[in-house]
C-alpha positions in Angstrom: -0.1 -0.1 -0.1 1.2 3.0 -1.0 0.3 6.3 0.9 0.4 9.8 -0.1 -1.2 13.0 1.6 -2.5 15.8 -0.3 -2.1 19.0 1.6 -3.2 22.5 1.1 -4.4 25.8 3.1 -8.0 24.6 2.0 -10.3 26.4 -0.5 -7.8 25.8 -3.5 -9.4 23.2 -5.4 -8.5 19.7 -3.4 -11.9 18.4 -3.5 -11.6 18.6 -7.3 -8.4 16.7 -7.1 -9.9 14.2 -4.7 -12.7 13.6 -7.5 -10.1 13.3 -10.1 -8.2 10.4 -8.2 -11.5 8.9 -7.4 -12.1 7.9 -10.9 -8.7 6.2 -11.5 -8.8 2.6 -10.9 -5.8 2.3 -8.9 -6.3 5.0 -6.1 -8.3 4.9 -2.9 -9.3 8.7 -2.3 -9.9 9.6 1.0 -11.7 13.0 1.4 -11.3 15.0 4.3 -10.6 12.0 6.7 -8.8 14.2 9.1 -10.5 17.2 8.8 -13.2 15.0 10.5 -11.3 14.0 13.5 -8.9 16.8 13.9 -10.3 18.2 17.1 -10.2 14.7 18.7 -6.8 14.1 19.4 -6.5 12.5 16.1 -2.8 11.6 15.9 -2.5 11.1 19.9 -2.5 8.0 21.8 -3.0 4.2 21.9 -6.7 3.5 21.1 -8.2 0.2 20.9 -10.4 -0.7 18.0 -13.6 0.6 19.7 -12.0 4.2 21.0 -10.8 4.6 17.5 -14.1 3.9 16.1 -15.9 6.5 18.3 -13.1 8.8 16.9 -14.3 8.2 13.5 -18.0 7.9 14.0 -19.4 10.0 16.8 -21.2 12.9 15.4 -19.4 16.1 15.3 -22.0 19.0 15.8 -20.4 22.0 13.7 -21.0 19.5 10.6 -24.2 18.9 11.5 -25.4 22.3 11.9 -23.8 23.5 8.8 -26.2 21.0 7.0 -29.4 21.6 9.1 -28.8 25.4 8.8 -28.1 25.0 5.3 -24.6 26.7 5.3 -23.7 25.5 1.8 -20.6 23.6 2.5 -20.0 21.6 -1.0 -17.4 19.0 0.8 -20.6 17.5 2.9 -21.9 15.1 0.4 -24.1 12.2 2.3 -27.1 11.7 0.8 -29.0 14.0 3.1 -32.7 13.4 3.2 -32.4 9.9 1.6 -29.6 8.4 3.7 -30.5 6.4 6.8 -28.8 9.1 9.2 -30.2 12.2 10.4 -28.0 15.4 10.9 -30.5 16.8 13.1 -30.5 13.9 15.1 -26.4 13.5 14.7 -24.6 12.0 11.8 -21.5 9.6 12.2 -18.6 12.5 11.4 -17.2 9.9 8.8 -20.1 9.9 6.7 -20.2 13.5 6.1 -17.6 13.6 3.6 -15.2 10.4 3.4 -17.3 7.3 2.9 -19.7 9.4 0.3 -16.2 9.7 -1.8 -15.6 6.1 -1.4 -18.8 4.5 -2.4 -22.3 5.3 -3.5 -23.8 3.4 -0.6 -22.0 5.1 2.5 -24.6 3.5 4.9 -23.7 0.1 4.0 -19.8 1.0 4.1 -20.3 2.4 8.0 -22.1 -0.5 9.0 -19.3 -2.8 7.3 -16.6 -0.9 9.2 -18.7 -0.6 12.5 -18.8 -4.5 12.4 -14.8 -4.3 11.7 -13.1 -1.9 13.8 -14.1 -1.9 17.1 -12.5 -5.5 17.6 -9.0 -4.3 16.4 -6.4 -4.5 19.3 -5.0 -1.3 21.0 -1.9 0.2 19.0 -0.5 3.6 18.5 -3.1 5.7 16.6 -0.8 6.2 13.3 -1.2 2.4 13.3 -4.8 2.2 13.3 -5.0 4.7 10.7 -2.5 2.5 8.5 -5.0 -0.5 9.2 -7.7 1.4 8.0 -6.1 2.1 4.9 -5.3 -1.1 4.4 -8.7 -2.5 4.9 -10.3 0.0 3.0 -7.7 -0.3 -0.1 -8.0 -4.2 -0.2 -12.0 -3.6 -0.1 -12.0 -1.4 -3.0 -8.8 -3.0 -5.0 -7.2 0.2 -5.0 -3.3 -0.1 -3.8 -2.5 3.7 -3.8 -4.0 5.7 -1.1 -4.5 9.6 -1.2 -6.0 11.3 1.8 -7.0 14.8 1.4 -8.1 17.1 4.0 -8.5 20.7 3.2 -6.5 23.1 5.4 -4.1 20.5 6.3 -1.0 22.2 5.6 -0.8 22.8 8.9 -0.7 19.1 10.0 2.4 18.4 8.1 4.5 18.4 11.1 2.3 15.5 12.7 1.7 13.9 9.4 5.9 13.4 9.1 6.3 12.3 12.5 3.5 9.8 12.5 3.6 8.7 8.6 7.6 8.6 7.9 7.0 6.7 4.8 4.4 8.9 3.4 4.7 11.2 0.6 3.0 14.6 0.0 1.3 16.8 -2.7 0.9 20.1 -1.8 -1.7 22.0 -4.0 -1.7 25.8 -4.3 -3.8 28.4 -5.8 -3.8 32.0 -5.9 -4.0 33.8 -2.6 -6.9 36.2 -3.2 -8.7 33.5 -4.9 -8.4 31.2 -2.0 -9.0 34.1 0.7 -12.3 35.2 -0.7 -13.5 31.3 -0.7 -12.4 31.1 2.9 -14.6 34.3 3.5 -17.6 32.5 2.6 -16.7 29.1 4.3 -18.1 28.5 7.7 -15.3 26.3 8.6 -12.8 28.7 7.6 -14.4 31.3 9.8 -14.0 29.1 12.5 -10.7 28.8 11.9 -10.3 32.6 11.4 -11.5 32.8 15.0 -9.2 30.3 16.4 -6.0 32.0 15.2 -7.5 35.4 16.9 -8.3 33.1 19.8 -4.6 31.8 19.9 -3.1 35.5 19.7 -5.3 36.8 22.6 -4.2 34.2 24.5 -0.8 33.8 23.8 -0.4 30.7 22.5 1.1 29.5 19.3 -1.8 27.6 17.4 -5.6 27.0 17.9 -4.6 23.2 18.7 -3.1 24.7 22.2 -6.5 26.3 23.1 -7.9 24.7 26.1 -10.1 25.7 29.1 -7.7 28.0 30.8 -7.0 30.2 27.2 -11.0 29.9 26.8 -11.4 31.8 30.3 -9.2 34.6 29.0 -11.4 35.2 25.6 -14.1 38.0 25.3 -17.2 36.1 26.0 -18.6 36.6 22.6 -15.6 35.1 20.9 -15.8 32.3 23.5 -19.3 31.6 22.4 -18.7 31.9 18.5 -16.1 29.2 18.9 -17.4 26.5 21.3 -21.3 26.7 20.4 -22.2 25.3 17.1 -25.6 26.9 17.1 -23.9 30.1 16.7 -22.7 29.5 13.4 -25.4 31.4 11.6 -24.5 34.4 13.4 -20.8 34.0 12.5 -21.8 33.7 8.9 -23.8 36.8 9.2 -20.9 38.8 10.8 -19.1 41.2 8.9 -15.4 40.2 8.4 -13.2 41.9 6.1 -11.7 39.7 3.5 -8.4 40.9 4.1 -8.5 39.2 7.2 -8.7 35.7 5.1 -5.7 37.1 3.2 -3.7 37.2 6.2 -4.8 34.1 7.2 -3.9 32.4 4.0 -0.5 34.0 4.1 0.1 32.9 7.8 -0.6 29.2 6.8 1.5 29.5 3.6 4.4 30.7 5.4 4.2 28.4 8.4 3.5 25.5 5.9 6.9 26.6 3.6 9.0 26.0 6.2 7.9 22.4 7.2 7.8 21.7 3.5 11.1 22.7 2.8 12.5 20.3 5.8 11.0 17.1 3.8 13.6 15.3 1.2 12.9 16.7 -2.3 12.1 13.5 -4.0 9.1 13.0 -1.2 6.9 16.1 -2.2 5.5 17.9 -5.5 3.6 20.8 -6.0 0.8 21.5 -8.2 -1.3 24.8 -8.8 -5.1 24.9 -9.2 -4.5 27.2 -12.0 -2.4 24.7 -13.8 -4.6 22.0 -13.4 -7.3 23.9 -14.9 -5.7 25.4 -17.7 -3.5 22.5 -18.5 -5.4 19.3 -17.0 -3.8 16.4 -19.1 -0.3 17.7 -18.7 -0.7 18.3 -14.9 -2.8 15.0 -13.9 0.0 13.1 -16.2 2.6 14.8 -13.6 0.7 14.0 -10.7 -0.2 10.2 -11.7 4.1 9.8 -12.3 4.8 11.2 -8.9 1.9 8.6 -7.5 3.3 5.9 -9.5 0.0 5.1 -11.5 -0.7 5.0 -14.9 -2.1 8.2 -16.7 -4.4 6.2 -19.3 -5.8 8.3 -21.9 -9.4 7.3 -20.5 -8.4 8.6 -17.1 -7.3 11.7 -17.9 -10.1 12.5 -20.0 -12.8 11.6 -17.6 -10.7 13.3 -14.8 -10.3 16.4 -16.9 -14.0 16.3 -17.9 -14.7 17.5 -14.1 -13.0 20.8 -14.4 -15.3 23.6 -14.2 -13.1 26.8 -16.0 -15.8 29.3 -14.7 -14.5 28.8 -11.3 -11.1 30.6 -12.0 -10.2 34.0 -11.0 -13.4 35.0 -8.8 -11.6 37.7 -6.9 -11.0 39.5 -10.0 -14.6 40.5 -9.8 -13.9 42.4 -6.5 -14.0 46.3 -6.4 -10.2 47.2 -7.7 -9.4 48.9 -4.3 -10.7 46.0 -2.3 -8.8 43.4 -4.6 -5.7 45.3 -4.2 -6.1 45.7 -0.5 -6.7 41.7 -0.5 -3.6 41.1 -2.8 -1.4 43.2 -0.2 -2.6 40.8 2.5 -1.5 37.8 0.5 2.0 39.2 -0.7 3.8 37.2 2.1 2.2 34.1 1.2 2.6 34.6 -2.6 6.7 35.1 -1.8 6.6 31.9 0.1 5.1 30.1 -2.7 7.5 31.5 -5.0 10.1 30.2 -3.0 8.6 26.7 -2.9 7.8 26.7 -6.4 11.7 27.0 -6.9 12.5 24.5 -4.6 10.0 22.1 -6.5 11.4 22.4 -9.4 14.5 20.5 -7.9 12.1 17.6 -7.2 13.1 14.6 -9.0 9.9 12.3 -9.9 10.7 8.7 -9.9 9.5 6.7 -13.1 6.3 4.9 -12.5 
């Protein structure tokens, strides 16, 4: 089983890449698995199978609220209304995004995993994931595993530590377009507030926020961060798009340092813009890195998933606002250029 993680800031077209890989007969395309469990100590401890399954399957109130309040999160693809589970009552977390990318019958796959995973022995959590990846790879006869979670660039240090055998695909997109998309996304509004809470309380990242830090926050900020029912109000809140440009830059700059620590042969960089404009050549380059054939049939089917109309949405902003947004993205753009220069030296092994 070959393991690759696709990492990004989020809102940069990574869902499209998951869909493109899904139609390749050799790739198990795992969508948003780590996004689902990121707030649950996703890479900590030595759980047994029952504990690991609870991590994957217990409902996630934030995602349930996004669905019930119709907050338009495109990654949530469970067959709401026709599937067995109801988000108003709590949907198994893994059913919102991950299982529907693998099968048209996520309820049946959920039942299969619910009968299998709880019986697994206690072991380091990374080994539980490896067992899950191997089970699904065998189940679907797809030996190449690509896990893709939006906003996963910040996960890179832990992923490197826990999965030293893994390789990485870094997907990037124009900062202004990514930031504009973030500003309209409930999850990224929460991420932005988490960074603000970390700044206020003096911790280095939102992952370090705990009860002691929340006691230091202004009451409104604490409520918005900890009360899922506040999400609709958060979506109505006026937040300057430039704040998301600054968030994008922060994520890029921190992630760039980590990417440059990777061995050159263990990562590659691809841009959303190039993927849209030159789909077949970029997909061929990605296939070479993953060690899978770039068959004409797959290239055609995957390229047909591209919607060219989704490019350059930020150019429709007021010119003065766009200029301010691009200034907020400038540090991240500079870091991206440094990464692009480094990526040119990556040696792609022959398939």
